[in-house]
KEGU-928126 format. One line per 10 residues: number of its first residue (from 1); their letters; for each residue z, x, y of N, C-alpha, C. Coordinates in Angstrom, 3 decimals. Atoms other than C-alpha are relative to their C-alpha. Example, Ala and Ser with C-alpha at 12.3 -4.5 7.8 and 13.67 -1.06 7.14 Angstrom:
2
1	AS	0.000:0.890:-1.190:7.800:12.300:-4.500:0.000:0.900:1.200; -0.060:-0.820:-1.190:7.140:13.670:-1.060:0.730:-0.770:1.090;
//
This chain:
266
1	MTIGLKLGVN	1.238:-0.768:0.106:-105.828:5.578:-16.393:-1.097:-0.649:0.840; 1.102:0.495:-0.808:-108.659:5.243:-13.897:-1.179:-0.381:-0.880; 1.159:0.438:0.746:-111.598:3.256:-15.236:-1.260:0.570:0.649; 1.262:-0.506:-0.526:-115.019:4.811:-14.873:0.066:1.428:0.489; -0.041:-1.413:-0.363:-114.155:8.503:-14.699:-1.399:0.586:-0.112; 1.340:-0.604:-0.013:-117.298:10.405:-13.785:0.028:1.273:-0.836; -0.039:-1.087:0.985:-117.984:12.751:-16.713:-1.277:0.817:0.030; 1.117:-0.918:0.188:-120.204:15.810:-16.873:0.124:0.665:-1.359; -0.006:-0.606:1.340:-121.206:17.294:-20.247:-0.854:1.263:0.038; 0.728:-1.269:0.055:-122.155:20.964:-20.518:-0.386:0.294:-1.445;
11	GAAGRMGQRV	0.516:-0.131:1.354:-124.337:21.722:-23.525:-0.471:-1.350:-0.510; 0.324:1.400:0.317:-125.608:18.135:-23.447:-1.137:-0.149:-0.998; 1.112:0.084:0.945:-128.703:18.923:-25.536:0.381:0.499:-1.390; -0.439:-0.504:1.298:-126.693:20.497:-28.363:0.554:-1.102:-0.883; -0.488:0.998:0.948:-125.348:18.729:-31.435:1.286:-0.657:0.483; -1.259:0.560:-0.450:-121.858:18.317:-30.052:-0.153:-0.700:1.344; 0.203:0.615:-1.300:-122.957:17.595:-26.502:-0.620:-1.379:-0.111; 0.633:1.297:0.209:-125.155:14.763:-27.727:1.008:-1.049:-0.451; -1.000:0.963:0.477:-122.238:13.144:-29.546:1.020:-0.336:1.091; -0.903:0.285:-1.118:-119.980:13.487:-26.502:-0.642:-1.024:0.930;
21	VALAVQDTTF	0.711:0.945:-0.863:-122.604:11.724:-24.376:-0.014:-1.392:-0.635; 0.126:1.301:0.673:-123.127:8.959:-26.949:1.330:-0.746:-0.056; -1.296:0.660:0.133:-119.418:8.258:-27.468:0.620:-0.304:1.358; -0.521:0.265:-1.341:-118.547:8.525:-23.762:-0.627:-1.258:0.591; 0.677:1.198:-0.494:-121.122:5.846:-22.967:0.646:-1.255:-0.577; -0.637:1.146:0.637:-119.299:3.527:-25.396:1.435:-0.217:0.491; -1.393:0.035:-0.439:-115.906:4.263:-23.780:0.042:-0.435:1.469; -0.013:0.523:-1.370:-115.223:2.172:-20.645:0.817:0.864:0.957; -0.733:-0.920:-0.867:-112.914:4.907:-19.359:-0.955:0.905:0.778; 0.925:-0.989:-0.567:-115.986:7.045:-18.579:-1.297:-0.619:0.516;
31	RVTAAYESAA	1.404:0.175:-0.365:-119.273:6.974:-16.770:-0.638:1.380:-0.065; 0.696:-1.290:0.082:-121.560:9.830:-17.797:-0.922:0.095:1.208; 0.782:-0.131:-1.229:-122.937:10.967:-14.448:-0.759:1.319:0.097; 0.677:-1.293:-0.070:-124.094:14.510:-15.206:-0.081:0.639:-1.377; 0.206:-0.724:1.257:-125.448:16.624:-18.061:-0.603:1.350:0.332; 0.401:-1.360:-0.345:-125.980:20.380:-18.068:-0.499:0.774:-1.215; 0.489:-0.985:0.956:-127.900:23.035:-19.970:-0.318:1.264:0.790; 0.321:-1.244:-0.682:-128.859:26.619:-19.189:-1.305:-0.143:0.776; 1.201:0.054:-0.835:-131.542:27.288:-16.596:-1.262:0.265:-0.806; 1.158:-0.319:0.836:-133.825:28.496:-19.403:-0.293:-1.088:-1.031;
41	SSRLGQDAGE	0.156:1.028:1.018:-133.481:25.320:-21.480:-1.285:-0.809:0.195; 1.201:0.838:-0.045:-136.614:23.361:-22.346:0.359:-1.467:0.191; -0.450:1.387:-0.127:-134.513:20.185:-22.057:0.268:-0.413:1.440; -0.264:0.328:-1.404:-134.062:20.367:-18.281:-0.910:-1.136:0.456; 0.755:1.141:-0.510:-135.138:17.134:-16.623:-0.045:-1.178:-0.951; 0.020:1.100:0.962:-134.928:15.079:-19.807:1.261:-0.853:0.152; -1.131:0.905:-0.115:-132.620:12.062:-19.936:1.025:0.287:-1.100; -1.051:-0.357:0.959:-129.280:12.882:-21.604:0.206:-1.085:-1.035; -0.152:1.088:0.949:-129.076:9.461:-23.210:-1.083:-0.005:-1.056; 1.096:-0.061:0.962:-132.481:9.784:-24.814:0.188:1.164:-0.960;
51	LAGIGKIEVP	-0.276:-1.140:0.868:-131.532:13.226:-26.139:1.080:-0.347:-1.029; -1.104:0.383:0.878:-128.389:11.656:-27.638:-0.373:-1.148:-0.930; 0.458:1.066:0.882:-130.427:8.907:-29.285:0.519:-1.377:0.349; -0.554:1.300:-0.395:-128.898:6.038:-27.299:-0.847:-0.678:1.072; 0.849:0.578:-1.035:-131.727:5.344:-24.871:0.306:0.566:1.370; -0.105:-0.586:-1.348:-132.132:6.184:-21.198:1.269:-0.462:0.711; -1.193:0.312:-0.795:-128.977:6.371:-19.078:-0.160:0.489:1.444; 0.318:-0.451:-1.368:-130.658:7.750:-15.933:0.825:1.209:0.413; -0.714:-1.247:-0.289:-128.862:11.091:-16.185:-0.857:1.158:-0.496; 0.848:-1.116:0.422:-131.294:14.034:-16.191:0.823:1.250:-0.272;
61	VQSTIERAVD	-0.666:-1.265:0.299:-130.230:17.343:-17.711:-0.311:0.992:1.102; 0.131:-0.977:-1.080:-129.630:19.921:-14.964:0.676:1.302:-0.396; -0.622:-1.294:0.298:-128.533:23.542:-14.865:1.195:0.290:0.898; -1.126:-0.195:-0.913:-126.010:23.227:-12.014:0.638:-1.343:0.321; -0.699:1.218:-0.390:-123.452:20.712:-10.797:-0.550:-0.486:1.330; 0.563:0.593:-1.210:-125.253:18.523:-8.283:0.550:-1.398:0.254; -0.575:1.329:-0.136:-123.889:15.039:-8.971:1.525:0.086:-0.073; -1.455:0.022:-0.007:-120.225:14.150:-8.376:0.544:-0.265:-1.398; -0.674:0.203:1.284:-118.009:14.455:-11.467:1.504:0.161:0.196; -1.461:-0.112:-0.025:-114.278:14.012:-12.072:0.507:1.016:-1.013;
71	VVIDFSTPEG	-0.407:-0.908:1.065:-114.133:16.148:-15.221:-1.243:0.411:-0.782; 1.120:-0.516:0.788:-116.485:18.294:-17.319:0.497:0.390:-1.383; -0.251:-0.453:1.375:-116.515:18.797:-21.094:-1.057:1.028:-0.363; 0.912:-1.095:0.339:-118.046:22.075:-22.271:-0.057:0.209:-1.506; 0.318:-0.340:1.385:-119.546:22.290:-25.759:-1.309:0.782:0.042; 1.245:-0.749:-0.198:-122.035:25.105:-25.193:0.060:1.341:-0.720; -0.065:-1.370:0.493:-122.194:28.877:-25.702:0.951:0.776:0.899; -0.857:-0.771:-0.894:-119.931:31.607:-24.332:-0.629:0.234:1.381; 0.678:-0.215:-1.276:-122.540:32.321:-21.653:-0.056:-1.296:0.804; 0.039:1.290:-0.674:-122.919:28.633:-20.875:1.355:-0.406:0.529;
81	CSHILSQCES	-1.363:0.296:-0.437:-119.154:28.268:-20.655:0.334:0.770:1.281; -0.277:-0.803:-1.195:-118.904:31.123:-18.137:-0.720:-0.559:1.211; 0.804:0.541:-1.102:-121.658:29.555:-16.033:0.641:-1.267:0.570; -0.599:1.241:-0.496:-120.008:26.134:-15.827:1.407:0.244:0.526; -1.351:-0.322:-0.468:-116.540:27.690:-15.392:-0.011:0.375:1.478; 0.042:-0.449:-1.395:-117.521:29.363:-12.119:-0.269:-1.172:0.938; 0.307:1.157:-0.838:-118.932:26.095:-10.794:1.192:-0.954:0.100; -1.178:0.868:-0.019:-115.886:24.052:-11.785:1.132:0.628:0.804; -1.061:-0.692:-0.739:-113.527:26.672:-10.380:-0.217:-0.129:1.502; 0.269:0.048:-1.438:-115.230:26.699:-6.978:0.172:-1.403:0.571;
91	RRIPLVIATT	-0.118:1.393:-0.452:-115.089:22.879:-6.821:1.313:-0.641:-0.439; -1.272:0.500:0.527:-111.647:22.484:-8.507:-0.211:-1.210:-0.911; 0.293:1.089:0.933:-113.170:20.232:-11.176:0.674:0.288:-1.336; -0.622:-0.216:1.309:-111.050:19.826:-14.346:-1.054:0.265:-1.077; 0.971:-0.428:1.005:-112.781:21.493:-17.300:0.643:0.066:-1.380; -0.407:-0.069:1.407:-112.312:20.912:-21.043:-0.934:0.975:-0.710; 0.803:-1.038:0.648:-113.497:24.002:-22.948:0.168:-0.105:-1.515; 0.005:0.091:1.464:-114.409:23.410:-26.602:-0.884:1.074:-0.612; 0.865:-1.084:0.477:-116.756:26.400:-26.862:0.853:1.102:-0.634; -0.705:-1.092:0.673:-115.663:29.150:-29.280:-0.839:1.280:0.064;
101	GLNEKQRSDI	0.710:-1.277:-0.016:-116.663:32.801:-29.717:0.110:0.733:1.321; -0.173:-0.627:-1.312:-115.419:33.779:-26.247:0.589:1.403:-0.158; -0.545:-1.353:0.048:-114.756:37.468:-25.622:1.198:0.131:0.946; -1.216:-0.194:-0.786:-111.721:38.961:-23.880:-0.251:-0.205:1.488; 0.312:0.172:-1.420:-113.423:39.063:-20.466:-0.158:-1.480:0.344; 0.192:1.427:-0.251:-114.446:35.407:-20.716:1.322:-0.750:-0.044; -1.309:0.633:0.065:-110.946:34.394:-21.757:0.838:0.346:1.235; -0.716:-0.415:-1.201:-109.507:36.394:-18.873:-0.476:-0.785:1.221; 0.549:0.779:-1.109:-111.827:34.598:-16.451:0.524:-1.431:-0.021; -0.534:1.363:0.138:-110.628:31.246:-17.812:1.448:-0.042:0.476;
111	ESAAQTTPIL	-1.400:-0.050:-0.412:-106.985:32.225:-17.329:0.111:0.130:1.516; -0.002:-0.156:-1.448:-107.770:33.291:-13.771:-0.374:-1.304:0.695; 0.442:1.264:-0.599:-109.611:30.048:-12.992:1.082:-1.065:-0.096; -1.041:1.004:0.205:-106.683:28.031:-14.355:1.118:0.086:1.033; -1.004:-0.107:-1.053:-104.534:29.266:-11.490:-0.264:-0.995:1.124; 0.350:0.942:-1.070:-106.402:26.889:-9.188:-0.665:-1.274:-0.518; 0.777:1.102:0.568:-108.178:24.474:-11.573:0.624:-0.455:-1.320; -0.493:0.457:1.308:-106.951:22.259:-14.444:-1.022:0.325:-1.096; 0.882:-0.368:1.104:-108.431:23.693:-17.665:0.732:-0.241:-1.311; -0.523:0.142:1.355:-107.849:22.679:-21.260:-0.937:0.733:-0.936;
121	MAPSMSLAVN	0.800:-0.795:0.934:-109.054:25.160:-23.871:0.635:-0.065:-1.377; -0.505:0.074:1.364:-108.720:24.743:-27.630:-1.108:0.397:-0.963; 1.016:-0.369:0.987:-110.494:26.188:-30.684:-0.528:-1.201:-0.767; 0.459:1.228:0.643:-110.717:22.658:-32.100:0.527:-1.190:0.778; -0.390:1.225:-0.671:-110.661:19.245:-30.459:0.483:-1.063:-0.984; -0.328:0.974:1.042:-109.886:17.498:-33.775:1.490:-0.298:-0.049; -1.389:0.402:0.168:-106.670:15.494:-34.060:0.559:0.549:-1.306; -0.478:-0.459:1.305:-106.392:16.365:-37.773:0.232:1.501:-0.016; -0.150:-1.456:-0.029:-106.900:20.089:-37.147:1.259:0.388:0.766; -1.165:-0.358:-0.802:-104.231:20.188:-34.461:1.302:-0.387:-0.691;
131	IAMKLVADAG	-1.174:0.336:0.801:-101.760:18.357:-36.709:0.176:1.028:-1.123; -0.066:-1.023:1.048:-102.640:20.836:-39.496:0.580:1.299:0.548; -0.560:-1.210:-0.605:-101.815:23.688:-37.112:1.520:-0.101:0.100; -1.451:0.184:-0.059:-98.352:22.216:-36.615:0.618:0.134:-1.394; -0.497:-0.104:1.374:-97.894:21.876:-40.391:0.022:1.454:-0.470; 0.082:-1.409:0.390:-99.003:25.486:-40.909:1.103:0.810:0.676; -1.092:-0.686:-0.687:-96.529:26.685:-38.286:1.337:-0.270:-0.695; -1.234:0.360:0.695:-93.736:24.800:-40.054:0.099:0.725:-1.346; 0.009:-0.676:1.301:-94.774:26.248:-43.433:0.267:1.492:0.163; -0.204:-1.423:-0.228:-94.947:29.772:-42.067:1.443:0.331:0.331;
141	RALKDHSSGV	-1.395:-0.212:-0.384:-91.507:29.476:-40.537:0.921:-0.113:-1.212; -0.848:0.227:1.178:-90.015:28.145:-43.791:-0.173:1.089:-1.052; 0.302:-0.967:1.053:-91.696:30.790:-45.968:0.176:1.460:0.440; -0.042:-1.356:-0.554:-91.142:33.812:-43.737:0.820:0.970:-0.849; -0.906:-0.895:0.725:-88.279:35.242:-45.785:0.027:-0.296:-1.502; 0.071:0.320:1.431:-89.408:34.073:-49.240:0.192:1.278:-0.819; -0.422:-1.201:0.733:-87.976:36.472:-51.814:-1.150:0.735:-0.673; 1.095:-0.669:0.704:-91.251:37.165:-53.663:-1.108:0.466:0.934; 1.069:-0.313:-0.940:-93.302:37.624:-50.514:-1.055:-1.096:-0.022; 1.004:1.054:-0.121:-96.109:35.329:-49.328:-1.310:0.611:0.476;
151	DVEVIERHHR	1.339:-0.458:-0.368:-99.826:36.134:-49.232:-0.729:-1.158:0.684; 0.670:1.060:-0.755:-101.781:34.181:-46.614:-1.488:0.314:0.147; 1.454:-0.102:-0.152:-105.547:33.625:-46.681:-0.504:-1.238:0.744; 0.623:1.099:-0.746:-107.667:31.493:-44.343:-1.466:-0.070:-0.399; 1.377:0.194:0.462:-110.904:30.088:-45.772:-0.637:-1.093:0.848; 0.663:1.021:-0.819:-113.339:28.238:-43.507:-1.461:-0.156:-0.367; 1.410:0.311:0.256:-116.703:26.544:-44.026:-0.585:-0.713:1.210; 0.732:0.685:-1.061:-119.213:25.569:-41.379:-1.490:-0.001:-0.329; 1.447:0.138:0.190:-122.889:24.691:-41.111:-0.726:1.324:0.246; 0.800:-1.225:-0.070:-125.603:27.317:-41.310:-0.381:0.403:1.425;
161	FKEDAPSGTA	0.430:-0.281:-1.366:-126.294:27.081:-37.565:1.106:0.624:0.860; -1.110:-0.542:-0.792:-122.853:28.266:-36.409:-0.187:1.497:0.189; 0.348:-1.381:-0.345:-123.199:31.612:-34.644:1.174:0.967:-0.034; -1.151:-0.903:0.016:-119.634:32.993:-34.641:0.768:-0.151:-1.304; -0.792:0.007:1.227:-117.508:33.942:-37.642:1.082:1.081:0.091; -0.418:1.326:0.427:-114.784:33.407:-38.482:0.097:-0.958:1.182; -0.058:1.004:-1.057:-114.449:30.182:-36.533:1.204:0.244:0.907; -1.135:-0.091:-0.917:-112.215:30.011:-33.484:1.222:-0.706:-0.551; -1.113:0.730:0.604:-110.114:27.494:-35.385:0.696:0.848:-1.064; -0.587:-0.868:1.022:-109.613:29.910:-38.304:0.851:1.095:0.644;
171	LKFGEIIARE	-0.756:-1.044:-0.692:-108.523:32.636:-35.909:1.283:-0.553:0.601; -1.205:0.627:-0.557:-106.098:30.225:-34.258:1.029:-0.242:-1.087; -0.928:0.146:1.114:-104.592:29.378:-37.642:0.689:1.336:-0.295; -0.567:-1.313:0.261:-104.117:33.109:-38.224:0.995:0.429:1.061; -0.899:-0.333:-1.104:-102.547:33.567:-34.804:1.337:-0.727:-0.149; -1.220:0.798:0.186:-100.059:30.768:-35.496:0.850:0.572:-1.127; -0.722:-0.537:1.158:-99.141:32.208:-38.898:0.649:1.339:0.328; -0.534:-1.319:-0.348:-98.714:35.739:-37.561:1.190:-0.112:0.947; -1.114:0.202:-0.925:-96.465:34.447:-34.807:1.260:-0.413:-0.747; -1.160:0.492:0.747:-94.200:32.743:-37.345:0.480:0.978:-1.065;
181	MGQTNHIHGR	-0.338:-0.810:1.170:-94.335:35.296:-40.185:-0.064:1.500:0.243; -0.025:-1.406:-0.379:-95.031:38.616:-38.483:-1.083:0.896:-0.558; 1.087:-0.848:0.500:-98.254:39.805:-40.160:-0.684:0.728:1.167; 0.622:-0.822:-1.044:-99.954:42.596:-38.230:-1.451:0.358:-0.303; 1.367:-0.363:0.383:-103.212:43.148:-40.165:-0.836:-1.258:-0.243; 0.910:1.127:0.174:-106.094:40.675:-39.912:-1.293:0.543:-0.603; 1.105:-0.557:0.772:-108.741:41.413:-42.551:-1.091:-1.053:-0.178; 1.116:0.935:0.088:-112.187:39.816:-42.559:-0.856:0.329:-1.228; 0.709:-0.246:1.250:-113.451:39.669:-46.136:0.508:1.267:-0.679; -0.401:-1.194:0.744:-112.909:42.296:-48.838:-1.153:0.450:-0.888;
191	EGRTGQRPRS	1.051:-0.552:0.850:-115.180:44.600:-50.767:0.459:1.335:-0.546; -0.333:-1.296:0.586:-114.733:47.529:-53.159:1.442:0.079:-0.465; -1.365:-0.228:0.481:-111.455:49.052:-54.318:0.951:0.013:1.194; -0.835:0.138:-1.195:-109.146:47.764:-51.626:1.469:0.307:-0.265; -1.395:-0.256:0.322:-105.918:48.494:-53.490:0.818:-1.277:0.020; -0.869:1.170:0.013:-102.940:46.177:-53.765:0.096:-0.612:1.395; -0.036:0.738:-1.260:-102.650:43.531:-51.100:1.334:0.214:0.724; -1.251:-0.170:-0.741:-100.080:44.424:-48.403:0.509:-1.335:0.535; -0.591:1.241:-0.507:-97.684:41.731:-47.208:-0.303:-0.226:1.481; 0.229:0.097:-1.447:-98.600:42.446:-43.591:-1.385:-0.537:0.341;
201	EIGYHALRVG	1.417:0.327:-0.153:-102.111:41.088:-44.102:-0.255:-1.512:0.001; 0.591:1.334:0.075:-103.899:37.805:-43.334:-1.489:0.198:-0.232; 1.420:-0.134:0.309:-107.342:37.516:-44.919:-0.793:-1.203:0.476; 0.883:1.067:-0.481:-110.212:35.496:-43.418:-1.303:0.049:-0.778; 1.255:0.090:0.750:-113.262:34.284:-45.295:-0.838:-1.128:0.592; 0.861:0.970:-0.675:-116.163:32.507:-43.589:-1.203:-0.349:-0.863; 1.158:0.490:0.740:-118.684:30.380:-45.500:-0.917:-0.751:0.964; 0.990:0.693:-0.825:-121.894:29.142:-43.855:-0.960:-0.723:-0.930; 0.753:0.752:1.003:-123.419:26.349:-45.908:-0.481:-1.340:0.555; 0.562:1.308:-0.294:-125.752:23.428:-45.212:0.377:-0.543:1.357;
211	DNVGEHTIVF	-0.336:0.658:-1.264:-124.551:20.971:-42.594:1.496:-0.296:0.106; -1.452:0.189:-0.029:-120.775:21.291:-43.129:0.511:0.053:1.444; -0.414:0.056:-1.404:-119.206:20.210:-39.820:1.304:0.738:0.252; -1.218:-0.771:-0.197:-115.967:22.077:-40.430:1.053:-0.269:-1.051; -1.015:0.125:1.048:-113.433:22.734:-43.176:0.844:1.271:0.001; -0.913:-1.147:-0.008:-110.367:24.981:-43.170:1.075:-0.187:-1.066; -1.085:-0.001:0.979:-107.962:25.840:-45.989:0.868:1.224:0.245; -0.955:-1.084:-0.185:-104.852:27.918:-45.392:0.832:0.088:-1.275; -0.648:-0.205:1.291:-103.425:29.368:-48.607:1.241:0.864:0.175; -1.246:-0.769:0.056:-99.797:30.476:-48.926:0.253:0.283:-1.486;
221	GMLGETLEVT	-0.139:-0.359:1.407:-99.630:32.349:-52.233:1.296:0.735:-0.283; -1.256:-0.606:0.401:-96.311:33.155:-53.865:-0.051:0.274:-1.496; -0.057:-0.230:1.443:-95.328:34.342:-57.331:0.426:-1.298:-0.676; -0.334:1.200:0.741:-95.452:31.271:-59.558:-0.399:-1.305:0.650; 0.410:1.244:-0.654:-96.673:28.739:-56.986:-0.844:0.287:1.237; 0.898:-0.130:-1.140:-99.179:28.145:-54.210:0.069:-1.267:0.845; 0.071:1.115:-0.939:-99.173:25.945:-51.122:-1.295:0.122:0.785; 1.235:-0.003:-0.767:-102.479:24.977:-49.492:0.002:-1.159:0.999; 0.208:1.026:-1.021:-103.115:23.086:-46.269:-1.492:-0.039:0.288; 1.444:0.130:-0.191:-106.682:21.784:-46.030:-0.300:-1.137:0.969;
231	VRGQSRDSYA	0.457:1.039:-0.924:-108.353:19.872:-43.220:-1.528:0.034:0.021; 1.458:0.105:0.063:-111.947:18.625:-43.410:-0.511:-0.982:1.039; 0.667:0.925:-0.892:-114.214:17.076:-40.837:-1.173:-0.646:-0.711; 1.122:0.696:0.619:-116.595:14.403:-42.100:-1.177:-0.191:0.951; 1.079:0.126:-0.980:-118.562:14.102:-38.867:0.417:0.681:1.291; -0.278:-0.638:-1.281:-118.837:15.708:-35.453:0.736:-0.925:0.960; -0.637:0.947:-0.903:-117.436:12.551:-33.901:1.484:0.293:0.192; -1.425:-0.300:-0.147:-113.868:13.710:-34.578:0.223:1.008:1.120; -0.117:-1.002:-1.059:-114.413:16.688:-32.270:-0.363:-0.592:1.353; 0.416:0.625:-1.257:-116.237:14.645:-29.637:1.072:-0.945:0.526;
241	LGALTAAKFL	-1.052:0.918:-0.416:-113.524:11.969:-29.585:1.231:0.764:0.487; -1.108:-0.824:-0.458:-110.887:14.662:-29.291:-0.246:0.566:1.386; 0.340:-0.531:-1.317:-112.702:16.173:-26.316:0.130:-1.077:1.071; -0.156:1.103:-0.960:-112.797:12.775:-24.611:1.477:-0.290:0.254; -1.446:0.155:-0.174:-109.055:12.403:-25.230:0.542:1.087:0.918; -0.430:-1.119:-0.842:-108.558:15.840:-23.667:-0.406:-0.229:1.452; 0.482:0.248:-1.359:-110.653:14.842:-20.635:0.848:-1.058:0.701; -0.843:1.051:-0.575:-108.594:11.679:-20.087:1.350:0.570:0.420; -1.276:-0.644:-0.333:-105.431:13.788:-20.149:-0.139:0.932:1.192; 0.105:-1.096:-0.959:-106.705:16.642:-18.008:-0.261:-0.467:1.423;
251	VSQSAGLYTM	0.426:0.423:-1.325:-108.090:14.640:-15.111:1.178:-0.313:0.937; -1.166:0.318:-0.828:-104.586:13.728:-13.907:0.997:1.156:0.084; -0.906:-1.154:-0.002:-103.083:17.214:-14.315:-0.232:0.913:1.205; 0.131:-1.019:-1.034:-102.424:19.894:-11.728:-0.620:1.255:-0.608; 0.603:-1.242:0.474:-103.937:23.375:-11.972:0.866:0.632:-1.086; -0.719:-0.637:1.093:-103.017:25.221:-15.153:-0.875:0.061:-1.228; 0.729:-0.129:1.250:-104.150:26.150:-18.643:0.725:-0.810:-1.073; -0.594:0.928:0.961:-103.522:23.405:-21.216:-0.651:0.153:-1.374; 0.519:-0.010:1.357:-104.050:22.984:-24.958:-0.057:-1.427:-0.528; 0.030:1.321:0.605:-104.700:20.061:-27.303:1.395:-0.497:-0.346;
261	NDALGL	-1.383:0.439:0.230:-100.977:20.035:-28.084:0.515:-0.773:1.201; -0.403:0.708:-1.211:-100.430:18.984:-24.482:-0.651:-1.374:0.051; 0.732:1.264:-0.075:-103.115:16.299:-24.647:0.483:-0.996:-1.040; -0.391:0.865:1.102:-101.847:14.938:-27.972:1.501:-0.220:-0.088; -1.453:0.142:0.026:-98.136:15.283:-27.248:0.642:0.562:-1.245; -0.528:-0.613:1.221:-97.555:17.513:-30.289:1.061:1.070:0.340;
//
């Protein structure tokens, strides 16, 4: 691994971006050389280190890629992700995308960019979450033909400031389960006389409370017993550290679209 990889952080003034900057400065693998925010941000020109609470690092927040970088980590908004994607694509700069809430057009643009640029995209950068996804896949495969049928619900909690619901991670859990078990209906919450629950259904429930950094519970309900897989984040550092792990992996890869399973060897 090359020492001193030049790292750019998109969304550097946000909660996650600040933690990426702070932890990257402590990691000798990286040198934070660039920080980005939208052109309308009031943080433009401010020092990224001071925003992260670690003191000045002589890296002003900018809206475009001007300083040389080896890899960029994006923890921003769907619009911010699209903006940095076009810049990374034109310069062939590896890009780690941790932003969620992307629409079909934005995802299509990412897939197109990955034909010429190394891109890693994942709904969660957490090691524990990605291991939980593997466990859920195994459970779904084992329970697919259970004689009494299996009801699957995905419950997620996040902080009051999160703008998309359900979380990208919750949707990914549902995608994994549906792939293994064959459910075709994805229901978001329930209200009124909904009738008996069909077996083809996965239910999603999103809670927005306080400063919860992220919690997911996947419930496999059977007649007479229940299996639950729960993963909780205690701090945002787990996501930031995962993104740095992804960046270390991605910088040596050829063009293509990668996931955290690739970075973690799962």
